[in-house]
N, C-alpha and C positions, 0 to 999 in steps of 0.2 A: 566725525564724518557725517555729512548730511544724507538724507534719503536719496537725493538725486545722485550723489557720488556713488552710493551703493548700487543704484540701478544702472549706472553707466556700463560696467562690465557685462551685465545681463543684456543690455541693448546690443553690445558688440557681438555676443554669442548668438543672439536671436537673429541679428542681421547676417551673420556669417552663414547660419543655417538657411536663411532666406535666399541669399545669393547662391548657395549650393543648389537649392531646389529650383531656382530660376535658370541656372546655367546647365546643370546636369539633368534637371527635370525635363528639359526638352527631349531627352532620350527615353526616359522611363515613365513619364506621365502621359498616357495616350489620349486622354480626354481633354480637349481644349478648354472647356468651361471649368473643369476641375483644376487645370493648370493655372488659369487666371485667378481662381479663388484662392488657391494655395499661395501664389505669389503676392496677392493683395494682403493676405493675413500674415504671412511670414516675412515679407520684405518691406512693402510700402507702409503698412501700419506701424511697425516698430521704427522705421525711418522717420515717419512723421512725429511719433511720440518722442524720439530722441532729439529731434530738432526743437520741439516745444519745451521739453523738460531739461535738456542738457546743452543748450546752445553755447554756453560759456566754455564748454570743454571740447567743442568741435573745432577741428583745425580750420584756420583761416586761409582761403585760397588767395593766391597772388592777385592783386587788384586788377591788372590788365586782363588776366584770364577771366576773372569773375565778371568784369564789365562786358567783355566780349560774349560770354555765355548768356548773361542777362539780356544783352541787346539782341542776340539771336532769338531767344525765347520770346522776348517782347515783340519782335517783328513778326514772328510766326503767329502770335495771338492777334496782332493788329490786322494782318491779312485775313486770318480766319474769321475775325469778327466783322470786318468792314468791306472786304472784297466780295462783291456779289457772286462771283464764280466759285466761292468756297463751298465745300460740302456742308450740308446742314448739320446741326448738332453742335452749338457753340460750347456747351458744357463738355463735350468730348475733347475739344481742343484745350480747354482749361485743364482737364484731367491729364491729358497726354503730356503737356508741357510741365505740369506739376510732377508727374511721375518721373520724367527725365531728370528733373532737378533733384528729387528725392533719391533716385538711383545713384546719382553721382555722390550725394551726401552719404549714402550707405557704404559705398566703396571707400570713401575717405575715413569713415568711422571704423570700419573693419581693418583698414590698412594701418591704423594707429597701433594695432597689436600685430606685429609682423609674424609672430609664430602662428597665430590663428589664421592669418591671411595665407601663409605658406601651406598650411594643412588644407585650407579650402581649395587652393589651386591643385594640390596633389589629388584630393578626392575627386574633383571635376575631371582631371586628366585620366584617372583610372577608370572612371565610369565611361568616358568617351572612348578610351582605348578598348575597353571590353566590348562596347557596342560596335566599334570599327571592326575588330577581329571577328565578332559574331556575324556581322553582315557579310564579311568576306567568305567565311566558312559556309554560311547559308547559300550564298550565290554561286560559289565555285565548286563546292563539294556536295552539298545537298541538292541544289537545283541544277547542278551540272551545266552552268552557263560556260560558253567557250571563252578562250583567252584572246580571240581575234579582236582587232581594233574596233571598238564600239559594237561588239556583238551584243552587249547590253550596257545600260547605264545604271549604276547602283545609286539608290537614294533611301533605302530602307533595310532594316535587318530582315524583315519578312517573317518574323517570329512573334506572334501574339501582339502585333502592332507596335512593338518597341522600336525606337529610333527610326520612325517613319517620318521623313521630312517632306514627302510629297513631291519633291523636285530635286534633280541631281545637283543643280547649281546651289540651292539652299543647303543641301547636305555637304557639298564641298566647302561652302563658307563656314559652316559649323566646325567641321573637322580641320579646316585651315587654321582657325583661331586656336583650336585644341592642340594642333601640332606645334604652333609657336610657343604656347605655354609649356608643352611637354619638353620642347628643346631647351627652354630656359631652365626647367627643373633638372634635366639631364646634366646641365653644367653646374647648377647651384646645389643640388641635393647630394646626399651621401648614402652609401650602403645600399640596402635592398631597394630603397625608394628610387634611387637613381636608375637601377636596372629595370624596375617595373615601369618607370616613365619612359625608358628607352624602348621597351617592348610596345608600350602604348604609342609612342611616336612612330615606330615602324609601321604599325597597323594603320594609323591615320594617314600616313603618306601613301601606303598601298591603296587605301580607300580612295584617296584623292585621284589616283590614276584611273580608277574604274568609274569615276564620275564624268571623265572626259570634259571637264570644265576648264578650258585652256586659260581663260583669263584668271581663274582662281589659282591655277598652277603657277602662273607668273607672279601673282601676289604672294603665294607661299614662299617661292624662291626668293623674292625680294625681301620678305620679312626675315627669312632664315639668314640671308646674306647680311642684313642689317644687324641681326643679333650676333652673328659670327664676327662681324667687324669689331664689336665691343667686347666680346667675351673670350675670343680666341687669341692665343699668342701670335706674334708676327709669323713665326715659322709655320704654325698650323694653318694660319690664314692663307699663306702663300701656297701650301699644299692643297688646300680646299679650292683655291682659284685655279690651280693647274689641273686638278682633276675635274672640276665642274665645267670649265670652258669647253673642252672637246665633247663632253657628254651633252651639253646644251646644243652644240652644233649638230651632233648626231641625232638628237631628238627632233630638232627642227627639220632635218632632212627626211627623217622617217615620217613625221607628220605631214610634210609636203607631199611625199609619195602616197600617203594614205588619204589625201584630200582633207587633212585636218587643219589647214590654215585659212579656210574660208571664214567670212565674217558673220555667218548665220543671220544675214539681213541687218546686222547692226549698221552698216554703212547707209542703207536705204532709210532706216529708222532715224538716224542722225540727220540725214539730208532733209527728210520730211519735217523734223523738228526745226531745222534752220529756216525752212520756208515759212514757218509761222512766227518767226522771231518778232516781227513788228507788232504783233497783237498782244504780247505779254512782257516785253523786255523790261519795262519800268515797274509796273505795279503787280505783275504776275497774273496768272489766270485764276488764282484762288487756291487756298489750302485744300489739298486733297483732290484737286481738279484732275480729270482724265485728259490725257494728251490726244486721244483719238487719232492715232497714226495708222493709216491703212496702206499696206504694201501690196500692190497688184501681183507682183511676182510670187509672193507667198500666199496670196488669196486669204489674207488675214488682216485683222485690225488689232492694234495694240493700245492699251489704255495708259501706257507709261513709256518713257523714253529709253528704258533699259540702261540708264546711267544716273547715278546720284546727282552729279553736277548739272546735267541737262534737265532732269526732272525738278530739282530744287529751283533752278533758274526759271523753269516753266511755271511752277506754282507760286513762287515768292518774288520773282523779278530779280533784277540786277542787285538791289540792296540785300536781298536774302542770300544770294550767292556770295557776295562780298563778305557778309558777316560770317557765313559758314567758313570760307577760306581764311578769314582773319583768325577765327578761333583755332582752326587747325594749325595755322602758321605759328601762333603764339604757343600752342601746346608743343610743337616740334622744337621750338626755340628753348622752352623751359626744360624739356626732356634732355636736350643736348647739353644744356648748362649743368644739369644735375647727374649726368651720365656716370661720373666718377664717384659721386657722393652716395648715390642710392642704387642698390642693385635692381630695383624695379624700373628704373629709368630706361635701361636698354630694352627690357621687355615691352614697356609702353611705346617706345619709339618703333620697335619692330612691328608691333601690332598696328600702329598708326600708319606705317609705310604699307603694310598689307592692305589696310583700309583704303588708302589713297589709290592703290593700284586697282583693286577690285571694284572701287566706286566708278571707274571709267565705264564699265560695261556689264557688271554682274549683280549689282543691287541698286535700288533707286529711292528708298524711303527710310527715314530715321524717326519720324514722328508717327508712331503707331503703337499698338499694345506690345508688351515685351515679348521678344522672340529671338530668332537667330540674328536678325538685322541689328538688334540691340547689342548683341555680343560683338558684332563686327565694328560698330561705331561707338556706342556709349561706354563699353568696357574699357577700351584704350583711353578714351577721354577721361574717364574717372581715375584710371591709374596715373595718368600724367598730371591731373589736377592734384591728386593726393601726394605725388612725389614732390611737387613744388610748394606744398602747403606748409604753413608754420602754425604752432600752437598759439591760440589766441592770447594766452597769458604772456608768452615771450614776445609776441608782436606788440602787445601793450607796453611791456617794459622797455622795448626798443624805442617806441615813440616817446615815452616819458624821458628816457635818457637823451634822446635827440633834442628835446626841448631844453 
């Protein structure tokens, strides 16, 4: 066995720890610069070393998916480097696109060892569940916030700076992803782990309510429905639909009575975005460009379109949006194709459905330093890429046999 072969399991464990620190670290690493340093050392450095030293052992992504991903990254770089409206700092865009690619590579490498990957997900869910329950206890029993609709909006634990996301929508997105992973583990895990994940799931769903992020609510429900479609028996699925439908109608009625169905100026923001369409539709306004949308009724100006689709279109033009949608479409197709062969495919599909829904009006950027938005977009992308990947050795043998 060569030195590279001996190092490969080390890289997998190193990357698994790095992914845990990147995902769960958002809750318990309170200093942003320290978080960035830890993620660089524990995730991106070993990912780069693994790519350089063990390329022959890394799974090969399906060619259409790989080409779509590389085309998207290349177009982002082209716009960043040559569009005059792009943010300064060309090295930043080179680093961000490289990090996105390394992140996906890291997920593929760790998912080769499904036992390590499963324990990684369990550890992240337990940390997220602990923070969700801690935040609820702090808000409801220690700080004595009321239970009335929007008496407060939760986004932090409020204890020593832990799990402070700075914004209720961002917090809802984080625990939305966590809830989907927890639901997957409730179905797939056994024994005490299943019950612990169930407790974590209940805590994260309760946390979701107190964020009052209605778009994220819909995304979580869509993700859970997708997961349930694949993992529940027909009888349980029918029961879930019969119970969920009247509950959904009741929730809509209660929200309407409480004034919770308004658009929060999203309609005005989207309309202002549309009025500028002729200035950016082909080439884009530039990578990282601010939309500068001012709403008189709100007496505020917004630097982004409050939608991933609209903001991506604004920054990278129609080609960028089409490349993004092509990548997502291919990922959904591959996940559907492997839904029966790989237990991770339903989770990846559920997370991608969640992403598609919340991208409408709840997050707007995917090329930035690692954070919650990376969990929402790049994590399901990485899972679905790894699900459809094949070992390089077997791919080579198939091509030789075909000849």
